Backbone as a printed PyTorch tensor [residue, N CA C, xyz], in Angstrom:
tensor([[[116.3240, 100.4900, 140.0100],
         [116.1490, 100.2100, 138.6150],
         [116.6390, 101.3860, 137.7470]],

        [[117.1750, 101.0380, 136.6330],
         [117.6100, 102.0630, 135.7550],
         [116.4760, 102.5860, 134.8790]],

        [[116.7410, 103.8460, 134.2030],
         [115.6920, 104.3950, 133.3850],
         [115.1530, 103.4680, 132.3420]],

        [[116.1450, 102.7240, 131.7740],
         [115.8600, 101.8340, 130.6160],
         [114.9390, 100.7110, 131.0430]],

        [[115.1620, 100.1650, 132.2610],
         [114.2860,  99.0720, 132.8150],
         [112.8920,  99.6490, 133.0580]],

        [[112.7950, 100.8160, 133.6380],
         [111.5480, 101.3850, 133.9770],
         [110.6510, 101.5740, 132.7260]],

        [[111.3600, 102.0490, 131.6440],
         [110.6170, 102.3790, 130.3770],
         [110.0390, 101.0950, 129.8130]],

        [[110.8080,  99.9870, 129.8910],
         [110.3280,  98.7070, 129.2840],
         [109.3050,  98.0010, 130.1360]],

        [[109.0860,  98.4000, 131.4030],
         [108.1580,  97.6990, 132.2100],
         [106.7060,  98.1470, 131.8270]],

        [[105.8530,  97.2100, 131.7660],
         [104.4690,  97.5510, 131.4100],
         [103.7960,  98.2460, 132.5700]],

        [[102.8470,  99.1360, 132.2250],
         [102.0560,  99.8360, 133.1960],
         [101.0610,  98.8250, 133.7780]],

        [[100.9760,  98.7950, 135.0290],
         [100.0650,  97.8640, 135.6910],
         [ 98.6480,  98.5160, 135.8420]],

        [[ 97.6890,  97.8500, 135.3350],
         [ 96.2840,  98.2560, 135.4070],
         [ 95.5760,  97.2170, 136.3330]],

        [[ 94.9840,  97.7000, 137.3170],
         [ 94.1750,  96.7920, 138.2090],
         [ 92.6710,  96.8480, 137.9790]],

        [[ 92.2140,  95.6280, 137.7840],
         [ 90.7320,  95.5780, 137.5400],
         [ 90.0440,  95.0760, 138.8480]],

        [[ 89.1460,  95.8630, 139.3540],
         [ 88.4210,  95.5860, 140.5360],
         [ 87.0680,  94.8600, 140.2970]],

        [[ 86.4860,  94.2540, 141.3030],
         [ 85.1800,  93.5550, 141.1380],
         [ 84.1720,  94.3800, 140.5900]],

        [[ 84.1230,  95.6440, 140.9040],
         [ 83.0750,  96.5250, 140.4050],
         [ 83.3690,  96.9430, 138.8950]],

        [[ 84.2620,  96.2200, 138.2660],
         [ 84.6790,  96.5280, 136.8170],
         [ 85.4320,  97.7620, 136.6410]],

        [[ 85.8450,  98.4380, 137.6390],
         [ 86.6080,  99.7010, 137.4430],
         [ 88.0300,  99.2480, 137.2130]],

        [[ 88.7390, 100.1310, 136.4140],
         [ 90.1170,  99.8150, 136.0390],
         [ 90.9380, 101.0530, 136.7140]],

        [[ 92.0980, 100.5950, 137.3950],
         [ 92.8550, 101.6230, 137.9820],
         [ 94.3410, 101.5210, 137.3840]],

        [[ 94.7110, 102.6770, 136.8660],
         [ 96.0310, 102.7700, 136.1960],
         [ 97.0200, 103.1470, 137.3260]],

        [[ 97.8850, 102.2270, 137.6270],
         [ 98.8950, 102.5060, 138.7490],
         [ 99.9760, 103.4700, 138.2590]],

        [[100.1140, 103.6240, 136.9420],
         [101.1030, 104.5440, 136.4130],
         [100.7100, 106.0000, 136.6020]],

        [[ 99.4680, 106.2610, 136.3800],
         [ 98.9000, 107.6880, 136.5410],
         [ 98.1180, 107.8550, 137.8060]],

        [[ 98.0430, 106.7690, 138.6110],
         [ 97.1660, 106.8010, 139.8610],
         [ 95.7660, 107.3690, 139.5280]],

        [[ 95.0450, 106.7860, 138.5450],
         [ 93.7480, 107.2900, 138.2390],
         [ 92.9640, 106.1380, 137.7260]],

        [[ 91.6730, 106.3230, 137.8200],
         [ 90.7400, 105.3420, 137.2330],
         [ 90.5470, 105.6020, 135.8000]],

        [[ 90.5080, 104.5270, 134.9890],
         [ 90.3060, 104.7410, 133.5230],
         [ 89.2750, 103.8710, 133.0410]],

        [[ 88.9880, 103.9370, 131.7060],
         [ 87.9240, 103.1450, 131.0960],
         [ 88.5410, 102.2730, 130.0130]],

        [[ 87.7270, 101.3590, 129.4390],
         [ 88.2510, 100.5450, 128.3540],
         [ 88.6890, 101.4650, 127.2190]],

        [[ 87.9760, 102.5240, 126.9980],
         [ 88.2770, 103.4850, 125.8420],
         [ 89.7460, 103.9340, 126.0660]],

        [[ 90.1010, 104.3310, 127.4040],
         [ 91.4770, 104.7080, 127.7150],
         [ 92.5140, 103.6180, 127.3330]],

        [[ 92.1040, 102.4230, 127.6690],
         [ 93.0490, 101.3340, 127.3200],
         [ 93.1620, 101.1070, 125.8510]],

        [[ 92.0660, 101.3630, 125.1290],
         [ 92.1540, 101.2290, 123.6490],
         [ 93.0960, 102.3420, 123.1580]],

        [[ 92.9930, 103.5870, 123.6510],
         [ 93.8760, 104.6840, 123.1950],
         [ 95.3040, 104.3440, 123.5720]],

        [[ 95.5330, 103.8160, 124.7970],
         [ 96.8800, 103.4310, 125.2030],
         [ 97.4820, 102.3870, 124.2050]],

        [[ 96.6350, 101.4200, 123.8570],
         [ 97.0700, 100.3470, 122.9230],
         [ 97.4660, 100.9880, 121.5820]],

        [[ 96.6280, 101.7920, 121.0420],
         [ 96.8390, 102.4270, 119.7330],
         [ 98.1060, 103.3480, 119.7930]],

        [[ 98.4280, 103.9160, 121.0180],
         [ 99.6770, 104.7140, 121.1690],
         [100.9010, 103.8800, 121.3260]],

        [[100.7020, 102.5220, 121.4520],
         [101.8690, 101.6890, 121.7230],
         [102.2850, 101.6310, 123.0920]],

        [[101.4430, 101.9990, 124.0530],
         [101.8240, 101.9440, 125.4790],
         [101.5950, 100.4810, 125.8730]],

        [[102.6860,  99.8980, 126.5440],
         [102.5890,  98.5740, 127.1060],
         [101.9390,  98.5060, 128.4860]],

        [[100.9780,  97.7250, 128.5710],
         [100.3490,  97.5810, 129.8720],
         [ 99.9250,  96.1290, 130.2350]],

        [[ 99.6930,  95.9690, 131.5430],
         [ 99.2950,  94.5610, 131.8790],
         [ 98.1610,  94.7550, 132.8290]],

        [[ 97.0300,  94.0490, 132.6030],
         [ 95.7930,  94.1650, 133.4680],
         [ 95.8200,  93.0430, 134.5120]],

        [[ 95.7530,  93.3040, 135.6950],
         [ 95.7660,  92.3490, 136.7610],
         [ 94.3950,  92.4040, 137.5410]],

        [[ 93.9240,  91.2080, 137.7710],
         [ 92.7410,  91.1560, 138.6240],
         [ 93.1380,  91.5930, 140.0410]],

        [[ 92.4740,  92.6380, 140.6360],
         [ 92.9030,  93.2140, 141.9070],
         [ 92.7870,  92.1510, 143.0240]],

        [[ 91.7460,  91.2950, 143.0190],
         [ 91.5500,  90.3050, 143.9990],
         [ 92.5100,  89.0690, 144.0170]],

        [[ 92.5120,  88.4980, 142.8340],
         [ 93.2500,  87.2960, 142.6530],
         [ 94.7530,  87.5050, 142.2650]],

        [[ 95.0460,  88.6550, 141.6420],
         [ 96.3710,  88.9140, 141.0410],
         [ 96.6750,  88.2100, 139.7340]],

        [[ 95.6830,  87.6230, 139.1490],
         [ 95.7450,  86.9120, 137.9080],
         [ 95.8770,  87.9000, 136.7630]],

        [[ 96.7560,  87.6360, 135.7940],
         [ 96.9470,  88.4490, 134.5810],
         [ 95.7010,  88.2850, 133.6780]],

        [[ 94.9210,  89.2720, 133.5070],
         [ 93.6560,  89.1580, 132.5930],
         [ 93.8140,  90.0620, 131.4080]],

        [[ 94.9880,  90.4240, 130.9980],
         [ 95.2380,  91.3050, 129.9040],
         [ 94.5360,  90.8370, 128.6200]],

        [[ 94.6720,  89.5110, 128.2850],
         [ 94.0360,  88.9690, 127.1250],
         [ 92.5380,  89.2160, 127.1040]],

        [[ 91.8480,  88.9510, 128.1860],
         [ 90.3990,  88.9980, 128.1870],
         [ 90.0450,  90.4820, 128.1210]],

        [[ 90.7810,  91.4010, 128.6610],
         [ 90.4310,  92.8920, 128.5650],
         [ 90.6620,  93.3300, 127.1440]],

        [[ 91.7350,  92.8230, 126.5170],
         [ 91.9730,  93.3500, 125.1690],
         [ 90.8420,  92.7280, 124.1970]],

        [[ 90.4440,  91.5340, 124.5200],
         [ 89.3390,  90.9680, 123.7900],
         [ 88.0380,  91.8030, 123.9710]],

        [[ 87.8000,  92.2370, 125.1880],
         [ 86.6720,  93.1130, 125.5400],
         [ 86.7690,  94.3920, 124.8100]],

        [[ 87.9640,  94.9460, 124.6800],
         [ 88.1110,  96.2750, 123.9310],
         [ 87.7840,  96.0140, 122.4230]],

        [[ 88.2040,  94.9120, 121.8510],
         [ 87.8790,  94.5440, 120.4590],
         [ 86.3480,  94.4850, 120.3220]],

        [[ 85.6960,  93.7990, 121.2090],
         [ 84.1600,  93.6330, 121.1630],
         [ 83.5250,  94.9900, 121.3040]],

        [[ 84.0750,  95.9180, 122.1320],
         [ 83.4800,  97.2070, 122.2450],
         [ 83.6290,  97.9450, 120.8930]],

        [[ 84.7940,  97.8340, 120.2550],
         [ 85.0010,  98.5440, 118.9680],
         [ 84.0140,  97.8890, 117.9650]],

        [[ 83.9560,  96.6000, 117.8970],
         [ 83.1090,  95.8890, 117.0040],
         [ 81.6800,  96.3060, 117.0970]],

        [[ 81.1880,  96.4460, 118.4480],
         [ 79.8680,  96.7910, 118.7020],
         [ 79.4960,  98.2830, 118.2410]],

        [[ 80.5700,  99.0650, 118.2230],
         [ 80.3880, 100.5160, 117.8430],
         [ 80.3110, 100.6980, 116.3090]],

        [[ 80.4920,  99.6120, 115.5550],
         [ 80.4770,  99.6830, 114.0980],
         [ 81.8740,  99.8250, 113.5680]],

        [[ 82.9340,  99.7440, 114.3740],
         [ 84.2440,  99.7530, 113.8760],
         [ 84.6730,  98.3140, 113.5410]],

        [[ 83.9620,  97.6420, 112.6730],
         [ 84.1900,  96.2800, 112.3380],
         [ 85.5030,  96.0600, 111.5140]],

        [[ 86.2940,  95.1630, 112.0140],
         [ 87.4110,  94.6920, 111.3380],
         [ 87.5150,  93.2160, 111.1660]],

        [[ 86.7030,  92.4950, 112.0140],
         [ 86.7000,  90.9840, 111.9690],
         [ 85.5010,  90.5150, 111.3060]],

        [[ 85.6700,  90.1360, 109.9990],
         [ 84.5030,  89.6510, 109.2510],
         [ 83.9140,  88.2460, 109.8040]],

        [[ 82.6580,  88.0440, 109.7100],
         [ 82.0380,  86.8910, 110.3500],
         [ 82.7030,  85.5950, 109.8790]],

        [[ 83.0450,  85.4490, 108.6570],
         [ 83.7700,  84.1730, 108.2130],
         [ 85.0150,  83.9150, 108.9360]],

        [[ 85.7620,  85.0710, 109.1390],
         [ 87.0610,  84.9870, 109.8730],
         [ 86.8300,  84.4480, 111.3270]],

        [[ 85.8200,  85.0910, 111.9030],
         [ 85.4860,  84.7330, 113.3370],
         [ 85.0820,  83.2910, 113.4040]],

        [[ 84.3030,  82.7800, 112.4890],
         [ 83.8820,  81.3850, 112.3550],
         [ 85.0740,  80.4650, 112.2570]],

        [[ 86.0190,  80.8770, 111.3600],
         [ 87.1860,  80.0520, 111.1720],
         [ 88.0660,  80.0070, 112.4660]],

        [[ 88.1390,  81.1940, 113.0330],
         [ 88.9740,  81.2880, 114.3070],
         [ 88.4030,  80.3850, 115.3170]],

        [[ 87.0600,  80.4020, 115.5580],
         [ 86.4110,  79.6030, 116.5810],
         [ 86.6240,  78.1480, 116.2300]],

        [[ 86.5630,  77.7750, 114.9450],
         [ 86.6860,  76.4210, 114.5390],
         [ 88.0940,  75.8990, 114.8390]],

        [[ 89.1040,  76.7100, 114.9120],
         [ 90.4430,  76.3310, 115.1850],
         [ 90.6290,  75.9510, 116.5900]],

        [[ 89.7690,  76.3480, 117.5470],
         [ 89.8730,  75.9520, 118.9610],
         [ 89.6570,  74.4920, 119.0960]],

        [[ 90.6790,  73.7720, 119.8120],
         [ 90.5920,  72.3650, 119.9270],
         [ 91.1380,  71.6330, 118.7910]],

        [[ 91.5140,  72.2390, 117.7000],
         [ 92.0600,  71.5370, 116.5110],
         [ 93.4810,  71.3210, 116.8710]],

        [[ 94.1060,  70.2640, 116.1800],
         [ 95.5220,  69.9140, 116.4150],
         [ 96.4410,  71.0570, 116.0090]],

        [[ 95.9950,  71.8720, 115.0940],
         [ 96.8110,  73.0230, 114.6430],
         [ 96.6510,  74.2760, 115.5200]],

        [[ 95.8050,  74.1960, 116.5760],
         [ 95.5470,  75.4810, 117.3720],
         [ 96.8460,  76.0760, 117.8340]],

        [[ 97.8140,  75.3920, 118.1520],
         [ 99.0610,  75.9720, 118.7200],
         [ 99.8450,  76.8130, 117.6790]],

        [[ 99.5490,  76.5440, 116.3690],
         [100.1910,  77.2870, 115.3600],
         [ 99.5170,  78.6170, 115.0400]],

        [[ 98.2770,  78.6640, 115.4150],
         [ 97.4340,  79.8340, 115.0010],
         [ 98.0190,  81.1560, 115.6980]],

        [[ 98.3250,  81.2270, 117.0130],
         [ 98.8480,  82.5820, 117.5870],
         [100.0390,  82.9880, 116.8910]],

        [[101.1330,  82.2430, 116.7280],
         [102.2770,  82.8370, 116.1210],
         [102.0300,  83.2300, 114.6260]],

        [[101.1450,  82.4880, 113.8860],
         [100.9100,  82.8220, 112.5910],
         [100.1500,  84.1280, 112.4970]],

        [[ 99.1630,  84.3730, 113.3340],
         [ 98.3450,  85.5960, 113.3810],
         [ 99.2110,  86.6800, 113.7980]],

        [[100.1830,  86.4820, 114.7510],
         [101.0740,  87.6120, 115.2280],
         [102.0350,  88.0130, 114.0460]],

        [[102.5260,  87.0050, 113.3780],
         [103.4770,  87.2910, 112.2900],
         [102.7320,  88.0320, 111.0900]],

        [[101.4900,  87.5670, 110.8430],
         [100.6890,  88.1930, 109.9030],
         [100.4180,  89.6550, 110.1500]],

        [[100.0310,  89.9220, 111.4110],
         [ 99.7620,  91.3330, 111.8270],
         [101.0160,  92.2280, 111.8550]],

        [[102.1800,  91.6020, 112.0990],
         [103.4270,  92.3990, 112.0150],
         [103.7510,  92.7370, 110.6140]],

        [[103.5920,  91.7380, 109.7210],
         [103.7420,  92.0470, 108.2920],
         [102.7560,  93.0700, 107.7980]],

        [[101.4640,  92.9470, 108.1730],
         [100.5650,  94.0080, 107.7790],
         [100.8810,  95.4160, 108.2140]],

        [[101.2810,  95.5120, 109.4720],
         [101.7070,  96.8320, 110.0530],
         [102.9610,  97.3200, 109.2370]],

        [[103.9050,  96.4250, 108.9560],
         [105.1330,  96.9090, 108.2140],
         [104.7120,  97.3470, 106.7530]],

        [[103.8130,  96.6230, 106.1750],
         [103.4440,  96.9380, 104.7820],
         [102.5540,  98.2030, 104.8000]],

        [[101.7200,  98.3570, 105.8650],
         [100.9380,  99.6310, 106.0010],
         [101.8900, 100.8240, 106.1160]],

        [[102.9400, 100.7010, 106.9260],
         [103.8800, 101.8980, 107.0840],
         [104.6010, 102.1520, 105.7880]],

        [[105.0110, 101.1180, 105.0660],
         [105.6930, 101.2990, 103.7390],
         [104.7340, 101.9810, 102.8140]],

        [[103.4450, 101.6080, 102.7840],
         [102.4310, 102.1340, 101.9260],
         [102.2870, 103.6780, 102.2460]],

        [[102.1800, 103.9540, 103.5620],
         [102.0060, 105.3380, 103.9020],
         [103.1670, 106.1690, 103.4980]],

        [[104.4390, 105.6540, 103.6490],
         [105.5960, 106.3940, 103.1830],
         [105.5840, 106.6010, 101.7100]],

        [[105.2650, 105.5240, 101.0330],
         [105.3370, 105.6690,  99.5340],
         [104.1660, 106.6090,  99.0090]],

        [[103.0250, 106.6110,  99.7330],
         [101.9760, 107.5640,  99.3160],
         [102.3740, 108.9490,  99.5880]],

        [[103.0350, 109.2050, 100.7200],
         [103.4990, 110.5280, 101.0850],
         [104.5190, 111.0020, 100.0800]],

        [[105.4210, 110.0720,  99.6360],
         [106.4080, 110.4210,  98.5990],
         [105.8640, 110.5840,  97.2590]],

        [[104.6780, 109.9240,  96.9530],
         [104.0410, 109.9490,  95.6200],
         [103.5120, 111.3370,  95.4260]],

        [[103.0060, 111.9960,  96.3650],
         [102.3620, 113.2810,  96.1630],
         [103.4270, 114.4480,  96.1380]],

        [[104.6210, 114.2830,  96.6520],
         [105.5670, 115.3310,  96.5420],
         [105.8960, 115.7430,  95.1330]],

        [[106.1460, 114.7220,  94.1860],
         [106.4210, 115.1650,  92.8620],
         [105.2890, 115.9690,  92.2380]],

        [[104.0120, 115.5490,  92.4810],
         [102.9540, 116.3220,  92.0000],
         [102.9430, 117.7420,  92.4240]],

        [[103.2740, 117.9450,  93.7310],
         [103.3310, 119.2550,  94.2900],
         [104.3870, 120.0700,  93.5930]],

        [[105.6590, 119.4500,  93.3310],
         [106.6500, 120.1630,  92.6510],
         [106.2770, 120.4830,  91.2390]],

        [[105.5760, 119.5430,  90.4950],
         [105.1690, 119.8380,  89.1870],
         [104.1390, 120.9730,  89.1780]],

        [[103.2990, 120.9290,  90.1470],
         [102.1680, 122.0040,  90.2360],
         [102.8770, 123.3830,  90.4320]],

        [[103.8150, 123.4120,  91.3860],
         [104.5970, 124.6900,  91.5710],
         [105.2590, 125.1460,  90.3220]],

        [[105.9380, 124.2090,  89.6660],
         [106.6580, 124.6080,  88.4480],
         [105.6480, 125.0580,  87.3180]],

        [[104.5390, 124.3980,  87.2070],
         [103.5260, 124.8400,  86.1960],
         [102.9810, 126.2270,  86.5730]],

        [[102.7770, 126.4250,  87.8480],
         [102.2560, 127.8330,  88.2740],
         [103.3400, 128.8740,  87.9640]],

        [[104.5760, 128.4530,  88.1930],
         [105.6440, 129.4690,  87.9290],
         [105.7470, 129.7540,  86.4010]],

        [[105.6000, 128.7450,  85.5500],
         [105.6290, 128.9280,  84.1210],
         [104.4440, 129.7160,  83.6600]],

        [[103.2540, 129.4930,  84.2010],
         [102.0780, 130.2170,  83.8250],
         [102.2690, 131.6880,  84.2110]],

        [[102.7670, 131.9540,  85.4340],
         [103.0250, 133.3280,  85.9570],
         [104.0340, 133.9980,  84.9920]],

        [[105.0280, 133.3320,  84.6040],
         [106.0870, 133.9000,  83.7360],
         [105.4660, 134.1850,  82.3700]],

        [[104.7290, 133.3800,  81.8240],
         [104.0520, 133.5730,  80.5530],
         [103.0800, 134.7400,  80.6740]],

        [[102.3360, 134.8610,  81.6900],
         [101.3930, 135.9610,  81.8930],
         [102.2060, 137.2590,  82.0350]],

        [[103.2380, 137.2550,  82.7300],
         [104.0680, 138.4420,  82.8550],
         [104.7080, 138.8870,  81.5520]],

        [[105.1330, 137.9880,  80.8060],
         [105.7850, 138.2410,  79.5250],
         [104.6770, 138.8230,  78.5630]],

        [[103.5160, 138.2360,  78.6140],
         [102.4500, 138.8540,  77.7990],
         [102.1350, 140.2600,  78.1420]],

        [[102.3050, 140.5830,  79.4700],
         [102.0240, 141.8980,  79.9120],
         [103.2440, 142.8400,  79.7060]],

        [[104.3230, 142.2910,  79.1920],
         [105.5040, 143.0580,  78.9240],
         [106.4630, 143.1830,  80.0960]],

        [[106.2190, 142.3970,  81.1100],
         [107.0850, 142.3720,  82.3220],
         [108.0820, 141.2360,  82.3760]],

        [[109.2230, 141.4040,  82.9070],
         [110.0740, 140.2510,  83.1570],
         [110.1120, 140.0680,  84.6510]],

        [[109.4900, 139.0740,  85.1700],
         [109.4110, 138.8180,  86.6260],
         [110.7620, 138.5220,  87.2260]],

        [[111.0720, 138.9640,  88.4310],
         [112.2860, 138.5270,  89.0010],
         [112.2040, 137.1550,  89.5540]],

        [[113.3200, 136.5170,  89.6610],
         [113.4280, 135.1010,  90.1620],
         [113.2860, 135.1560,  91.6120]],

        [[112.3180, 134.3310,  92.1800],
         [112.1620, 134.3440,  93.6780],
         [113.3660, 133.9300,  94.4080]],

        [[113.7170, 134.6080,  95.4840],
         [114.8510, 134.2980,  96.2670],
         [114.8480, 132.9970,  97.0630]],

        [[113.7240, 132.5490,  97.3440],
         [113.5720, 131.3620,  98.2770],
         [113.6990, 129.9830,  97.5120]],

        [[113.8640, 130.0220,  96.1340],
         [114.0350, 128.8850,  95.4200],
         [115.4010, 128.4660,  95.3890]],

        [[115.7300, 127.1650,  95.3980],
         [117.1210, 126.6100,  95.2580],
         [117.7140, 127.1030,  93.9060]],

        [[118.9930, 127.1330,  93.8010],
         [119.6650, 127.6690,  92.5880],
         [119.3090, 126.8060,  91.4030]],

        [[119.2170, 125.5390,  91.4650],
         [118.9440, 124.7460,  90.3060],
         [117.4920, 125.0560,  89.7520]],

        [[116.5580, 125.2480,  90.7080],
         [115.1690, 125.5530,  90.3450],
         [115.1250, 126.9970,  89.7170]],

        [[115.9050, 127.8890,  90.2950],
         [115.8880, 129.2340,  89.7560],
         [116.4810, 129.2260,  88.3870]],

        [[117.5480, 128.5430,  88.2270],
         [118.1340, 128.5440,  86.8250],
         [117.2700, 127.8820,  85.8590]],

        [[116.5960, 126.8300,  86.2790],
         [115.5500, 126.1260,  85.4280],
         [114.4530, 127.0350,  84.9710]],

        [[113.9650, 127.8540,  85.9960],
         [112.9570, 128.8090,  85.7920],
         [113.4580, 129.8690,  84.8040]],

        [[114.6970, 130.3650,  85.1030],
         [115.2310, 131.3230,  84.2070],
         [115.3470, 130.8280,  82.6640]],

        [[115.7940, 129.5650,  82.6050],
         [115.8600, 128.9740,  81.2140],
         [114.5000, 128.9260,  80.5400]],

        [[113.4270, 128.5500,  81.3940],
         [112.1510, 128.4900,  80.8210],
         [111.6030, 129.9250,  80.4310]],

        [[112.0310, 130.9160,  81.2120],
         [111.6130, 132.2650,  80.9000],
         [112.2870, 132.7050,  79.6090]],

        [[113.4840, 132.3470,  79.4890],
         [114.2270, 132.7570,  78.2440],
         [113.5700, 132.1120,  77.0480]],

        [[113.2400, 130.7930,  77.1470],
         [112.6810, 130.1160,  76.0760],
         [111.2900, 130.6330,  75.7260]],

        [[110.5380, 131.0700,  76.7940],
         [109.2410, 131.7670,  76.5170],
         [109.4320, 133.0780,  75.8270]],

        [[110.5230, 133.7420,  76.1590],
         [110.7530, 135.0980,  75.4990],
         [111.1290, 134.8950,  74.1410]],

        [[111.9250, 133.8490,  73.8110],
         [112.2950, 133.4600,  72.4060],
         [111.0460, 133.1870,  71.6420]],

        [[110.1580, 132.3620,  72.1840],
         [108.9460, 131.8770,  71.4920],
         [108.0280, 133.1720,  71.2660]],

        [[108.0270, 134.0420,  72.2410],
         [107.2100, 135.2910,  72.0610],
         [107.7540, 136.1900,  70.9680]],

        [[109.1010, 136.2650,  70.8150],
         [109.6910, 136.9920,  69.8090],
         [109.3930, 136.4060,  68.4300]],

        [[109.3950, 135.1030,  68.3490],
         [108.9800, 134.4440,  67.1120],
         [107.5990, 134.6660,  66.6580]],

        [[106.7340, 134.5910,  67.6710],
         [105.3130, 134.9040,  67.4750],
         [105.0920, 136.3330,  67.0220]],

        [[105.8170, 137.2350,  67.6840],
         [105.6760, 138.6130,  67.2090],
         [106.1800, 138.8070,  65.7350]],

        [[107.2250, 138.1410,  65.3470],
         [107.7350, 138.2070,  63.9320],
         [106.7010, 137.6310,  62.9750]],

        [[106.1070, 136.5170,  63.3680],
         [105.0900, 135.8160,  62.5830],
         [103.8520, 136.8080,  62.4240]],

        [[103.5500, 137.4990,  63.3900],
         [102.3750, 138.3220,  63.4960],
         [102.5460, 139.5630,  62.5810]],

        [[103.8750, 140.0460,  62.3900],
         [104.0750, 141.1990,  61.5360],
         [104.1370, 140.8540,  60.0720]],

        [[104.3280, 139.6260,  59.7580],
         [104.3010, 139.1940,  58.3200],
         [102.9910, 139.2850,  57.6970]]])
């Protein structure tokens, strides 16, 4: 097998009659919590009944959801669960899985876009705050009669913008001094 094929193969988890789960990838016993962590990390796995060889991944994933719900990590509102149960045996039942899967994919995509936009939204505020602090410092230095040096770690356009602001502040200070002498 190539490396690419190995990476795409799911890790096999064996579930024994004593309810123990064995991770064949790490050669260790694990818990449902570990499987939950693996799921959140995007690790692909398949749970096999050790005795029958049956794929029981769906029931184990459902069990993980129930464990989370019982811990107070509720995400499935009661009306949703009722509606889901009501769909079993309905003529539209076959349409529900692809619909839910597409909805979850869209939700994850929107969630990621929201996170990116929120991260980007705070960067301008940070830049404005830094600029305001620099202007405040420049004004305080001018009031004290000092002309502060331009920091070396700022990009040239920010440094020239700061220099322009300092010059404008100095001009304003000079005008204030003239008005004060009259």
